[in-house]
C-alpha positions as CSV (number, residue, x, y, z in Angstrom):
1,X,-89.0,-37.6,-43.1
2,X,-92.2,-37.4,-41.1
3,X,-92.5,-34.1,-39.2
4,X,-90.2,-32.4,-41.6
5,X,-91.1,-29.3,-43.5
6,X,-90.5,-29.8,-47.3
7,X,-87.0,-28.9,-48.5
8,X,-86.4,-26.5,-51.4
9,X,-83.2,-25.2,-52.9
10,X,-82.8,-21.7,-54.5
11,X,-79.8,-19.8,-55.8
12,X,-78.6,-16.2,-56.1
13,X,-77.5,-15.3,-59.7
14,X,-73.8,-15.4,-58.8
15,X,-73.9,-19.1,-57.7
16,X,-76.6,-20.7,-59.9
17,X,-73.8,-22.8,-61.5
18,X,-72.9,-24.3,-58.2
19,X,-76.5,-24.5,-56.8
20,X,-77.6,-26.6,-59.7
21,X,-74.8,-29.1,-59.0
22,X,-75.7,-29.2,-55.3
23,X,-79.4,-29.7,-55.9
24,X,-78.6,-32.4,-58.5
25,X,-76.4,-34.2,-56.0
26,X,-79.2,-33.9,-53.4
27,X,-81.6,-35.3,-55.9
28,X,-84.1,-32.4,-56.1
29,X,-84.6,-29.7,-58.8
30,X,-83.5,-26.1,-58.1
31,X,-86.4,-23.8,-57.2
32,X,-87.5,-21.0,-59.5
33,X,-86.7,-17.3,-58.8
34,X,-86.8,-14.2,-60.8
35,X,-85.2,-10.8,-60.5
36,X,-86.9,-7.6,-61.5
37,X,-84.3,-5.1,-62.7
38,X,-85.0,-1.4,-62.4
39,X,-83.5,0.9,-65.0
40,X,-81.2,2.5,-62.5
41,X,-79.6,-0.8,-61.5
42,X,-81.7,-1.5,-58.5
43,X,-83.2,-5.0,-58.4
44,X,-85.8,-7.0,-56.6
45,X,-85.6,-10.8,-56.3
46,X,-88.8,-12.9,-55.9
47,X,-89.7,-16.6,-55.6
48,X,-91.7,-18.0,-58.5
49,X,-93.1,-20.9,-56.4
50,X,-94.5,-21.3,-52.9
51,X,-92.1,-21.6,-50.0
52,X,-94.8,-21.6,-47.3
53,X,-93.8,-24.0,-44.5
54,X,-90.7,-25.1,-46.3
55,X,-87.1,-25.4,-45.2
56,X,-85.4,-23.1,-47.7
57,X,-81.7,-23.4,-48.6
58,X,-80.5,-20.3,-50.4
59,X,-77.1,-20.8,-52.1
60,X,-75.0,-17.7,-52.9
61,X,-71.4,-16.8,-52.5
62,X,-70.8,-13.2,-51.5
63,X,-67.8,-12.2,-53.6
64,X,-67.8,-8.7,-55.2
65,X,-69.8,-6.8,-56.4
66,X,-71.8,-6.0,-53.3
67,X,-75.0,-6.8,-55.3
68,X,-74.3,-10.5,-54.6
69,X,-74.5,-10.0,-50.8
70,X,-77.5,-7.7,-51.2
71,X,-79.3,-10.3,-53.4
72,X,-78.7,-13.0,-50.7
73,X,-80.1,-10.7,-48.0
74,X,-83.2,-9.9,-50.1
75,X,-83.8,-13.6,-50.9
76,X,-83.7,-14.4,-47.2
77,X,-86.1,-11.6,-46.5
78,X,-88.4,-12.7,-49.2
79,X,-88.5,-16.3,-47.9
80,X,-89.3,-15.1,-44.4
81,X,-92.1,-12.8,-45.7
82,X,-93.5,-15.7,-47.7
83,X,-93.8,-17.8,-44.5
84,X,-90.9,-20.2,-45.0
85,X,-90.5,-22.4,-42.0
86,X,-86.7,-22.2,-41.9
87,X,-84.2,-20.3,-44.0
88,X,-80.6,-21.5,-44.3
89,X,-78.0,-19.3,-46.1
90,X,-75.5,-21.5,-47.9
91,X,-72.5,-19.2,-48.5
92,X,-69.7,-21.3,-50.0
93,X,-67.4,-18.2,-50.1
94,X,-68.1,-15.7,-47.3
95,X,-67.0,-12.4,-48.7
96,X,-65.7,-9.6,-46.4
97,X,-64.2,-12.3,-44.1
98,X,-60.8,-10.7,-44.2
99,X,-62.3,-7.7,-42.4
100,X,-62.5,-9.5,-39.0
101,X,-60.8,-6.9,-36.8
102,X,-59.6,-3.3,-36.8
103,X,-56.2,-3.6,-38.4
104,X,-55.8,0.2,-38.4
105,X,-57.6,3.1,-36.7
106,X,-61.1,4.1,-37.6
107,X,-61.6,1.0,-39.9
108,X,-64.8,-0.9,-40.4
109,X,-65.2,-4.5,-39.3
110,X,-66.9,-5.7,-42.4
111,X,-67.3,-9.4,-41.4
112,X,-69.2,-8.5,-38.3
113,X,-71.4,-6.0,-40.2
114,X,-72.3,-8.7,-42.8
115,X,-73.1,-11.2,-39.9
116,X,-75.4,-8.6,-38.4
117,X,-77.1,-8.0,-41.7
118,X,-77.7,-11.7,-42.3
119,X,-79.1,-12.1,-38.8
120,X,-81.4,-9.0,-39.3
121,X,-82.6,-10.4,-42.6
122,X,-84.1,-13.4,-40.6
123,X,-81.7,-16.2,-41.5
124,X,-82.0,-19.3,-39.2
125,X,-78.7,-21.0,-40.0
126,X,-75.5,-20.3,-41.9
127,X,-73.5,-22.9,-43.9
128,X,-70.1,-21.9,-45.3
129,X,-66.7,-23.2,-46.2
130,X,-63.1,-22.3,-45.0
131,X,-63.7,-18.9,-43.4
132,X,-60.7,-16.7,-43.5
133,X,-60.6,-17.0,-39.7
134,X,-62.4,-19.7,-37.7
135,X,-63.5,-17.3,-35.0
136,X,-65.8,-15.6,-37.5
137,X,-68.3,-18.3,-36.4
138,X,-68.7,-16.3,-33.2
139,X,-69.9,-13.3,-35.0
140,X,-73.3,-15.0,-35.6
141,X,-76.0,-15.6,-33.1
142,X,-77.4,-18.5,-35.2
143,X,-75.9,-21.9,-35.8
144,X,-73.0,-22.0,-38.3
145,X,-71.9,-25.1,-40.1
146,X,-68.3,-24.5,-41.1
147,X,-67.1,-27.0,-43.7
148,X,-63.5,-27.6,-44.6
149,X,-62.2,-28.2,-48.2
150,X,-59.5,-30.4,-46.6
151,X,-62.1,-33.2,-46.8
152,X,-61.7,-32.9,-50.6
153,X,-58.1,-31.8,-50.9
154,X,-56.4,-34.3,-48.7
155,X,-57.7,-37.4,-50.7
156,X,-56.6,-35.5,-53.9
157,X,-53.1,-34.9,-52.6
158,X,-52.8,-38.5,-51.5
159,X,-53.7,-39.6,-55.1
160,X,-50.7,-37.6,-56.4
161,X,-48.4,-40.0,-54.5
162,X,-45.7,-37.3,-54.0
163,X,-42.5,-38.5,-52.3
164,X,-40.7,-36.3,-49.8
165,X,-43.9,-34.3,-49.3
166,X,-43.8,-31.1,-47.3
167,X,-46.9,-28.9,-46.5
168,X,-46.2,-25.2,-46.6
169,X,-48.1,-22.3,-44.9
170,X,-47.8,-19.2,-47.1
171,X,-47.7,-17.0,-44.0
172,X,-47.7,-17.2,-40.2
173,X,-51.6,-17.0,-40.1
174,X,-51.8,-20.2,-42.1
175,X,-49.7,-22.4,-39.8
176,X,-52.7,-24.0,-38.1
177,X,-54.2,-25.1,-41.5
178,X,-50.8,-26.3,-42.7
179,X,-50.3,-28.3,-39.5
180,X,-53.6,-30.0,-40.0
181,X,-52.7,-31.0,-43.5
182,X,-49.3,-32.2,-42.5
183,X,-50.9,-34.4,-39.8
184,X,-53.5,-35.9,-42.2
185,X,-50.8,-36.6,-44.8
186,X,-48.0,-37.6,-42.4
187,X,-45.7,-35.0,-44.1
188,X,-43.2,-32.4,-42.8
189,X,-44.1,-28.7,-42.6
190,X,-42.6,-25.5,-43.9
191,X,-43.7,-22.0,-42.6
192,X,-43.3,-18.9,-44.7
193,X,-42.8,-15.5,-43.2
194,X,-43.7,-12.5,-45.4
195,X,-43.1,-8.8,-44.9
196,X,-45.6,-6.4,-46.5
197,X,-45.2,-2.7,-46.8
198,X,-48.7,-2.2,-48.2
199,X,-51.8,-4.4,-48.9
200,X,-51.5,-7.1,-51.7
201,X,-47.7,-6.4,-52.1
202,X,-45.2,-8.8,-50.6
203,X,-41.7,-7.2,-50.2
204,X,-39.8,-10.2,-48.8
205,X,-40.5,-13.9,-48.0
206,X,-38.5,-16.4,-46.0
207,X,-39.1,-20.0,-45.1
208,X,-38.6,-22.0,-41.9
209,X,-38.2,-25.7,-42.6
210,X,-36.5,-28.1,-45.0
211,X,-37.2,-27.4,-48.7
212,X,-34.4,-28.9,-50.7
213,X,-35.4,-32.1,-52.7
214,X,-39.0,-31.9,-51.5
215,X,-42.4,-31.8,-53.2
216,X,-44.0,-28.8,-51.7
217,X,-47.8,-28.3,-51.3
218,X,-48.7,-24.8,-50.3
219,X,-52.2,-24.7,-48.6
220,X,-54.3,-21.6,-48.1
221,X,-57.9,-20.5,-47.8
222,X,-57.9,-18.3,-50.8
223,X,-55.8,-17.0,-53.7
224,X,-56.4,-13.3,-54.4
225,X,-53.8,-11.5,-56.5
226,X,-51.5,-14.6,-56.3
227,X,-48.6,-12.4,-55.2
228,X,-47.8,-14.4,-52.1
229,X,-48.0,-17.9,-53.6
230,X,-46.0,-17.1,-56.7
231,X,-43.4,-15.3,-54.7
232,X,-43.2,-18.2,-52.3
233,X,-43.0,-20.8,-55.1
234,X,-40.2,-18.9,-56.8
235,X,-38.3,-18.8,-53.5
236,X,-38.9,-22.5,-52.8
237,X,-37.8,-23.6,-56.3
238,X,-34.6,-21.5,-55.9
239,X,-33.9,-23.3,-52.7
240,X,-34.2,-26.7,-54.4
241,X,-37.8,-27.8,-54.2
242,X,-38.6,-30.6,-56.7
243,X,-42.2,-29.3,-57.3
244,X,-44.6,-26.7,-55.9
245,X,-48.3,-27.3,-55.9
246,X,-50.8,-24.9,-54.4
247,X,-54.1,-25.9,-52.8
248,X,-56.5,-23.1,-52.1
249,X,-60.3,-23.2,-51.4
250,X,-61.5,-19.9,-52.9
251,X,-60.3,-18.8,-56.3
252,X,-60.7,-15.1,-55.8
253,X,-58.0,-14.5,-58.5
254,X,-58.2,-10.8,-59.0
255,X,-56.0,-8.3,-60.8
256,X,-52.9,-9.9,-62.3
257,X,-53.5,-13.3,-60.6
258,X,-53.9,-15.4,-63.8
259,X,-50.9,-13.9,-65.4
260,X,-48.8,-14.4,-62.3
261,X,-49.8,-18.1,-62.0
262,X,-49.1,-18.8,-65.7
263,X,-45.6,-17.2,-65.5
264,X,-44.7,-18.7,-62.1
265,X,-42.8,-22.0,-61.4
266,X,-46.0,-23.4,-59.7
267,X,-46.8,-26.8,-61.2
268,X,-50.5,-26.8,-60.4
269,X,-53.1,-24.7,-58.5
270,X,-56.0,-26.7,-57.1
271,X,-59.1,-24.7,-56.1
272,X,-62.8,-25.4,-55.6
273,X,-65.9,-24.0,-57.4
274,X,-67.1,-21.8,-54.5
275,X,-66.2,-18.9,-56.8
276,X,-66.4,-19.3,-60.6
277,X,-63.2,-19.0,-62.6
278,X,-63.0,-15.8,-64.7
279,X,-60.9,-17.6,-67.3
280,X,-59.4,-21.0,-68.1
281,X,-55.8,-21.9,-67.2
282,X,-53.8,-25.1,-67.8
283,X,-52.3,-24.7,-64.4
284,X,-55.6,-24.4,-62.5
285,X,-57.6,-27.5,-61.6
286,X,-61.1,-27.1,-60.0
287,X,-62.6,-29.7,-57.6
288,X,-66.3,-29.3,-57.0
289,X,-67.7,-28.8,-53.5
290,X,-71.2,-29.7,-54.6
291,X,-71.4,-33.3,-53.3
292,X,-69.8,-32.3,-50.0
293,X,-72.4,-29.5,-49.5
294,X,-75.2,-31.8,-50.5
295,X,-74.1,-34.4,-48.0
296,X,-73.9,-31.9,-45.1
297,X,-77.3,-30.3,-46.1
298,X,-78.9,-33.8,-46.0
299,X,-77.5,-34.4,-42.6
300,X,-78.5,-31.0,-41.2
301,X,-82.0,-31.3,-42.7
302,X,-82.5,-34.8,-41.1
303,X,-80.9,-33.7,-37.8
304,X,-77.9,-36.0,-38.2
305,X,-74.5,-35.4,-36.8
306,X,-72.1,-33.8,-39.3
307,X,-68.9,-34.5,-37.3
308,X,-68.1,-37.5,-39.6
309,X,-67.7,-35.1,-42.6
310,X,-64.6,-33.7,-41.0
311,X,-61.2,-35.3,-41.2
312,X,-60.0,-36.6,-37.8
């Protein structure tokens, strides 16, 4: 590694559990930080060891509350002010990604604002996984390494050895993702069409494709309230599906999500650890992204191509 600045890993408080696993997979200890907490709730993160001349990887998902994003921005700022050579923000779950356009008048475009904030904080590179929309990469003026959880999920689905497999997109926006999975798994495809009257509430859902007698795997980038996937699973079981498995990268799982999953006909929900689970569930299985991130970080750090980490 001649000519390289030393590498150091640090974590925001929301993602310490994952950062420890990534650093362990990489073979280096997680760096020390501390957060000074003011009595009014304001906080100030700091590094408890030198980062001068280092390539610093800061691991923090930006799920709510907004403090998680703010802490990441402040850690980037602190590293730049402490003369780090390069600062890479590793954001396994990129919050605000659903706000990628104006879907109604006078609305904010939160994803672009967050991209601007990260750039302004001095970040040199972004590493993330399964953005809500691929085009969000264009919101940044720094390199973006966009990882896909399909590299973990496809081998897992193959191990299930499901016959008559069909990959389902839970909505029209997920057809590209479902098509990629169906290609990797040599499976047929089902597309769901949902009608919403208001956010997070599905009024009606219909499917295009053959469901009867098939083992269905619904693929999505995230599960939030679980309304769509449980609605879709119920519809598919009523139309003769043998089983319904859900594969989703980010376990947002807000509001009644856990209760809905437990009460639904879904056989299993497979997620990653980009977001920590709020509670345990017999129906939810977690696959860690730590080894995958560690592998890509090693390649980026050593100026190697990362194209072989993607399924072809």
